[in-house]
C-alpha positions as CSV (number, residue, x, y, z in Angstrom):
1,M,113.5,76.5,85.5
2,P,116.2,78.9,84.3
3,E,118.8,79.9,86.9
4,N,117.6,83.5,87.0
5,E,114.1,82.3,87.9
6,K,114.9,80.2,91.0
7,I,113.0,81.0,94.2
8,T,115.4,82.9,96.5
9,D,115.5,82.9,100.3
10,Q,113.9,86.4,100.1
11,D,111.1,85.0,98.0
12,K,110.5,82.3,100.5
13,E,110.5,84.8,103.3
14,T,108.0,87.0,101.4
15,I,105.6,84.1,100.8
16,S,105.9,83.1,104.5
17,R,105.1,86.7,105.6
18,L,102.2,87.0,103.2
19,L,100.7,83.7,104.5
20,L,101.1,84.8,108.1
21,E,99.5,88.2,107.4
22,L,96.5,86.7,105.6
23,A,95.9,84.0,108.2
24,T,96.3,86.4,111.0
25,E,93.8,88.8,109.5
26,L,91.2,86.0,109.0
27,D,91.8,84.8,112.6
28,L,91.3,88.2,114.1
29,H,88.2,89.2,112.1
30,Y,86.1,86.0,111.9
31,D,84.4,83.8,114.4
32,D,84.6,80.0,114.1
33,E,81.0,79.8,112.8
34,D,81.9,82.1,109.9
35,M,84.9,80.1,108.8
36,F,82.9,78.2,106.2
37,A,82.7,81.4,104.1
38,L,86.5,81.7,104.1
39,T,87.2,78.4,102.3
40,P,88.6,80.0,99.2
41,S,91.0,82.0,101.2
42,F,92.1,79.0,103.3
43,T,92.6,77.0,100.1
44,V,95.1,79.6,99.0
45,I,96.8,79.5,102.4
46,K,97.0,75.7,102.3
47,E,98.5,75.8,98.8
48,G,101.1,78.3,100.2
49,V,101.9,76.0,103.1
50,K,102.4,73.1,100.7
51,L,104.7,75.3,98.6
52,L,106.8,76.3,101.5
53,E,107.0,72.7,102.7
54,R,108.1,71.6,99.3
55,L,110.8,74.2,99.4
56,H,111.9,72.9,102.8
57,T,110.9,76.2,104.5
58,T,109.5,76.3,108.0
59,V,105.9,77.5,108.1
60,H,105.1,79.9,110.9
61,P,103.3,78.1,113.8
62,D,100.5,80.6,113.9
63,V,99.6,79.8,110.2
64,L,99.3,76.2,111.1
65,R,97.3,77.0,114.2
66,I,94.9,79.1,112.2
67,L,94.6,76.4,109.6
68,A,93.7,73.9,112.3
69,R,91.0,76.3,113.6
70,H,89.5,76.5,110.1
71,N,89.7,72.7,109.7
72,K,88.0,72.2,113.1
73,A,85.2,74.6,112.2
74,H,84.5,72.3,109.2
75,Q,84.2,69.0,111.1
């Protein structure tokens, strides 16, 4: 990756905030029994979490909690 295309700390913060915003909205507006319909959205959230972890960036605990809620709804 060229030097001018590296992911900056601001980029990481933006990704983190976007994940939190999306996860929070899903958490607020959907009941556990409706979580199955959100699998495409949660797949994107999971990919974002993996990206942040690969970049050694802390994932907001609420994002992890909401992912756990989605996973629990699929057991």
